[in-house]
VEXBA-788728 format. One line per field, with one value per residue (C-alpha): residue in one letter; x, y, z; residue number from 1. Coordinates in steps of 0.5 Angstrom, whole numbers, plus 500, padded with zeros to 3 digits. Layout:
! residues N
res: (A / ...)
c1: (X / ...)
c2: (Y / ...)
c3: (Z / ...)
n: (NUM / ...)
! end
This chain:
! residues 299
res: (M / Y / E / S / F / Y / G / L / S / G / P / P / F / S / L / L / P / D / A / G / F / L / F / M / S / R / R / H / R / R / A / V / N / L / L / D / Y / G / I / A / A / Q / A / G / F / I / V / M / T / G / E / V / G / A / G / K / T / T / L / I / R / R / Y / L / K / N / A / G / A / D / V / A / V / G / V / I / T / N / A / S / P / A / S / G / C / L / L / D / W / V / A / M / A / Y / G / F / E / N / E / G / L / E / G / I / R / L / H / A / R / F / V / D / F / L / V / K / Q / Y / G / S / G / K / R / A / V / L / I / V / D / E / A / Q / N / L / T / P / A / M / L / E / D / L / R / M / L / S / N / V / N / N / E / K / D / Q / M / L / Q / I / I / L / V / G / Q / P / E / L / L / E / T / L / K / R / P / D / L / R / Q / F / V / Q / R / I / S / A / H / C / H / I / D / P / M / T / A / A / E / T / A / A / Y / I / R / H / R / L / G / V / V / G / G / A / A / D / L / F / D / D / D / A / C / A / A / V / H / Y / F / T / G / G / V / P / R / L / I / N / L / L / C / D / Q / A / M / L / Y / A / F / S / D / D / R / P / R / I / G / S / D / L / V / V / E / V / A / A / D / H / G / R / A / G / L / S / A / F / R / A / P / P / A / L / S / R / A / G / I / K / G / E / L / R / P / I / L / D / A / M / R / E / E / A / A)
c1: (651 / 651 / 647 / 640 / 644 / 646 / 640 / 643 / 640 / 647 / 654 / 658 / 665 / 665 / 671 / 668 / 668 / 662 / 661 / 655 / 660 / 664 / 667 / 670 / 677 / 681 / 685 / 679 / 675 / 681 / 682 / 674 / 675 / 681 / 677 / 671 / 675 / 680 / 674 / 671 / 677 / 678 / 685 / 689 / 692 / 690 / 694 / 691 / 695 / 695 / 697 / 693 / 687 / 687 / 680 / 682 / 677 / 671 / 673 / 673 / 666 / 663 / 665 / 662 / 656 / 655 / 658 / 654 / 651 / 656 / 661 / 663 / 667 / 671 / 675 / 681 / 683 / 689 / 692 / 699 / 704 / 702 / 695 / 695 / 695 / 693 / 689 / 685 / 684 / 681 / 677 / 674 / 673 / 669 / 665 / 667 / 669 / 676 / 676 / 681 / 684 / 691 / 696 / 694 / 688 / 686 / 688 / 684 / 678 / 679 / 680 / 673 / 670 / 672 / 670 / 663 / 663 / 665 / 660 / 654 / 656 / 660 / 667 / 671 / 674 / 679 / 680 / 686 / 686 / 692 / 696 / 702 / 702 / 703 / 710 / 713 / 712 / 704 / 704 / 707 / 702 / 697 / 700 / 700 / 692 / 692 / 694 / 687 / 684 / 682 / 685 / 679 / 677 / 679 / 676 / 680 / 681 / 685 / 685 / 691 / 689 / 695 / 699 / 706 / 710 / 706 / 710 / 717 / 715 / 713 / 720 / 724 / 727 / 724 / 717 / 718 / 714 / 708 / 709 / 708 / 701 / 699 / 695 / 693 / 696 / 693 / 696 / 691 / 695 / 692 / 687 / 689 / 686 / 680 / 678 / 679 / 674 / 669 / 670 / 668 / 662 / 660 / 660 / 656 / 651 / 650 / 647 / 643 / 648 / 649 / 655 / 658 / 658 / 666 / 668 / 673 / 678 / 676 / 677 / 684 / 686 / 683 / 688 / 694 / 693 / 691 / 695 / 688 / 688 / 681 / 681 / 685 / 680 / 674 / 677 / 679 / 672 / 668 / 672 / 671 / 664 / 663 / 667 / 663 / 657 / 659 / 660 / 653 / 657 / 653 / 659 / 666 / 672 / 679 / 680 / 676 / 680 / 687 / 684 / 682 / 689 / 693 / 689 / 691 / 698 / 698 / 695 / 701 / 697 / 696 / 696 / 695 / 701 / 703 / 700 / 705 / 707 / 704 / 699 / 692 / 694 / 701 / 696 / 692 / 698 / 700 / 693 / 693 / 697 / 692 / 686 / 689 / 690 / 684 / 680 / 684 / 683 / 676 / 675)
c2: (687 / 682 / 685 / 682 / 675 / 675 / 679 / 685 / 692 / 696 / 694 / 692 / 694 / 701 / 704 / 711 / 713 / 712 / 713 / 709 / 703 / 705 / 699 / 700 / 697 / 698 / 704 / 707 / 707 / 710 / 715 / 717 / 718 / 722 / 726 / 727 / 729 / 734 / 738 / 738 / 740 / 745 / 742 / 747 / 742 / 735 / 730 / 724 / 719 / 713 / 709 / 710 / 707 / 706 / 709 / 716 / 720 / 715 / 718 / 725 / 724 / 721 / 727 / 732 / 728 / 728 / 735 / 740 / 746 / 750 / 748 / 752 / 746 / 748 / 742 / 743 / 737 / 736 / 743 / 744 / 749 / 749 / 750 / 757 / 761 / 757 / 763 / 762 / 755 / 757 / 762 / 757 / 752 / 757 / 760 / 767 / 773 / 773 / 776 / 781 / 780 / 777 / 778 / 782 / 784 / 776 / 775 / 780 / 778 / 771 / 774 / 778 / 771 / 768 / 773 / 773 / 766 / 766 / 772 / 767 / 762 / 758 / 755 / 754 / 747 / 747 / 740 / 739 / 732 / 730 / 734 / 730 / 735 / 741 / 744 / 747 / 754 / 752 / 749 / 755 / 759 / 754 / 755 / 763 / 762 / 758 / 765 / 768 / 766 / 769 / 768 / 763 / 759 / 757 / 760 / 756 / 748 / 745 / 738 / 735 / 728 / 725 / 719 / 718 / 723 / 728 / 726 / 726 / 733 / 735 / 732 / 738 / 742 / 749 / 746 / 745 / 751 / 748 / 741 / 744 / 746 / 739 / 737 / 730 / 725 / 718 / 713 / 708 / 702 / 696 / 691 / 685 / 678 / 678 / 685 / 684 / 678 / 682 / 688 / 684 / 681 / 688 / 691 / 685 / 686 / 693 / 691 / 685 / 680 / 673 / 673 / 667 / 669 / 669 / 663 / 663 / 661 / 667 / 672 / 669 / 670 / 677 / 679 / 675 / 679 / 686 / 686 / 689 / 695 / 697 / 700 / 694 / 689 / 693 / 692 / 685 / 683 / 686 / 683 / 676 / 677 / 679 / 672 / 668 / 671 / 670 / 662 / 662 / 661 / 662 / 662 / 665 / 661 / 662 / 659 / 664 / 670 / 667 / 667 / 674 / 676 / 672 / 675 / 682 / 680 / 677 / 684 / 688 / 693 / 689 / 693 / 686 / 682 / 677 / 670 / 664 / 659 / 654 / 648 / 649 / 645 / 649 / 656 / 653 / 652 / 659 / 661 / 657 / 661 / 667 / 663 / 661 / 668 / 670 / 665 / 666 / 673 / 673 / 668)
c3: (097 / 103 / 108 / 106 / 105 / 113 / 115 / 117 / 117 / 114 / 113 / 119 / 117 / 114 / 114 / 115 / 122 / 126 / 133 / 133 / 132 / 137 / 141 / 148 / 148 / 154 / 151 / 148 / 154 / 157 / 152 / 152 / 160 / 159 / 154 / 158 / 164 / 161 / 158 / 164 / 168 / 163 / 161 / 156 / 152 / 151 / 146 / 143 / 139 / 135 / 129 / 123 / 123 / 131 / 132 / 134 / 129 / 131 / 139 / 136 / 133 / 139 / 143 / 138 / 138 / 146 / 146 / 151 / 149 / 153 / 149 / 142 / 138 / 132 / 128 / 124 / 119 / 115 / 117 / 114 / 112 / 105 / 106 / 109 / 116 / 122 / 124 / 117 / 119 / 126 / 123 / 118 / 124 / 128 / 122 / 124 / 119 / 117 / 110 / 109 / 116 / 117 / 123 / 129 / 126 / 125 / 132 / 135 / 131 / 134 / 141 / 141 / 138 / 145 / 149 / 146 / 147 / 154 / 156 / 153 / 158 / 153 / 153 / 146 / 144 / 138 / 135 / 131 / 127 / 123 / 128 / 126 / 120 / 124 / 124 / 131 / 128 / 128 / 135 / 138 / 134 / 138 / 145 / 144 / 142 / 149 / 153 / 151 / 158 / 164 / 171 / 173 / 167 / 160 / 155 / 150 / 150 / 145 / 143 / 138 / 135 / 131 / 129 / 133 / 129 / 133 / 139 / 136 / 134 / 141 / 144 / 141 / 146 / 143 / 144 / 152 / 154 / 149 / 153 / 159 / 157 / 156 / 161 / 159 / 154 / 151 / 146 / 143 / 142 / 137 / 140 / 144 / 140 / 145 / 144 / 136 / 137 / 141 / 136 / 130 / 134 / 137 / 130 / 127 / 133 / 132 / 125 / 128 / 125 / 129 / 134 / 131 / 124 / 125 / 128 / 133 / 128 / 124 / 129 / 131 / 123 / 123 / 129 / 126 / 119 / 122 / 129 / 132 / 128 / 127 / 120 / 118 / 122 / 118 / 111 / 112 / 115 / 110 / 104 / 108 / 108 / 101 / 099 / 104 / 100 / 094 / 096 / 099 / 106 / 112 / 117 / 116 / 118 / 118 / 111 / 108 / 112 / 110 / 102 / 103 / 106 / 101 / 095 / 097 / 098 / 091 / 088 / 092 / 095 / 102 / 108 / 112 / 115 / 109 / 110 / 111 / 106 / 110 / 109 / 112 / 118 / 119 / 119 / 124 / 128 / 127 / 130 / 136 / 140 / 138 / 140 / 147 / 149 / 146 / 150 / 156 / 156 / 155 / 161)
n: (1 / 2 / 3 / 4 / 5 / 6 / 7 / 8 / 9 / 10 / 11 / 12 / 13 / 14 / 15 / 16 / 17 / 18 / 19 / 20 / 21 / 22 / 23 / 24 / 25 / 26 / 27 / 28 / 29 / 30 / 31 / 32 / 33 / 34 / 35 / 36 / 37 / 38 / 39 / 40 / 41 / 42 / 43 / 44 / 45 / 46 / 47 / 48 / 49 / 50 / 51 / 52 / 53 / 54 / 55 / 56 / 57 / 58 / 59 / 60 / 61 / 62 / 63 / 64 / 65 / 66 / 67 / 68 / 69 / 70 / 71 / 72 / 73 / 74 / 75 / 76 / 77 / 78 / 79 / 80 / 81 / 82 / 83 / 84 / 85 / 86 / 87 / 88 / 89 / 90 / 91 / 92 / 93 / 94 / 95 / 96 / 97 / 98 / 99 / 100 / 101 / 102 / 103 / 104 / 105 / 106 / 107 / 108 / 109 / 110 / 111 / 112 / 113 / 114 / 115 / 116 / 117 / 118 / 119 / 120 / 121 / 122 / 123 / 124 / 125 / 126 / 127 / 128 / 129 / 130 / 131 / 132 / 133 / 134 / 135 / 136 / 137 / 138 / 139 / 140 / 141 / 142 / 143 / 144 / 145 / 146 / 147 / 148 / 149 / 150 / 151 / 152 / 153 / 154 / 155 / 156 / 157 / 158 / 159 / 160 / 161 / 162 / 163 / 164 / 165 / 166 / 167 / 168 / 169 / 170 / 171 / 172 / 173 / 174 / 175 / 176 / 177 / 178 / 179 / 180 / 181 / 182 / 183 / 184 / 185 / 186 / 187 / 188 / 189 / 190 / 191 / 192 / 193 / 194 / 195 / 196 / 197 / 198 / 199 / 200 / 201 / 202 / 203 / 204 / 205 / 206 / 207 / 208 / 209 / 210 / 211 / 212 / 213 / 214 / 215 / 216 / 217 / 218 / 219 / 220 / 221 / 222 / 223 / 224 / 225 / 226 / 227 / 228 / 229 / 230 / 231 / 232 / 233 / 234 / 235 / 236 / 237 / 238 / 239 / 240 / 241 / 242 / 243 / 244 / 245 / 246 / 247 / 248 / 249 / 250 / 251 / 252 / 253 / 254 / 255 / 256 / 257 / 258 / 259 / 260 / 261 / 262 / 263 / 264 / 265 / 266 / 267 / 268 / 269 / 270 / 271 / 272 / 273 / 274 / 275 / 276 / 277 / 278 / 279 / 280 / 281 / 282 / 283 / 284 / 285 / 286 / 287 / 288 / 289 / 290 / 291 / 292 / 293 / 294 / 295 / 296 / 297 / 298 / 299)
! end
């Protein structure tokens, strides 16, 4: 709605995971390098964790976009005990026939699939998104699948992507054998204040927006209310742009960001930090330490 008003080629703050908008914060860059290195080094298990909205799925989309022809990739999302046998999900992820098969026969069919891929010069990479939903028994099933390797090469590599609850599950004593198979782990923390400002301007730049559409105060306010979580940043910035468009405002300041957060809070459905009951000057005081940190880090 507001794209033409601001001269944008598309929406800059969509909630959909889009690798074209990937912003490399320090933690995101580390996660990308870990993922690329783990695949190249034939790591058995790679674990990537982060809070809801941290950008995990966007990183996976980036990997899928760049995956080479020598890798057969399967993706499982939202697997859970209530949604069927894990091997059925694996069969669906790779698209091989499993009708009427279960147990040992289904496992044998999967082994045949891996051997066939290996014989054609490919390795299989299985990505399990929302892996915090897996039970210990399902994780043990994955460990058993990872045994299907020869002495020289990994025919199957597994990437687990999930929320911090996944780490709590992996700490169970009965999963110690599984943990010993994890070659690399990276946790994606929220962005700093300077990274939040750079993230906002990066996404605007991708669609041809002005770098100063959100001024420094506005960026500090976005960080204050979102804590540097990418999905929340997108939600707050998108709404702020809609408010600004409605008021014919060419630029967005902290007052508008505060207004959006306050309106969400009054609706009782806000994921943002609650706005302080302060005067305009008081809110500026709340944002001052964030602004100072943002400018110091960016210097």
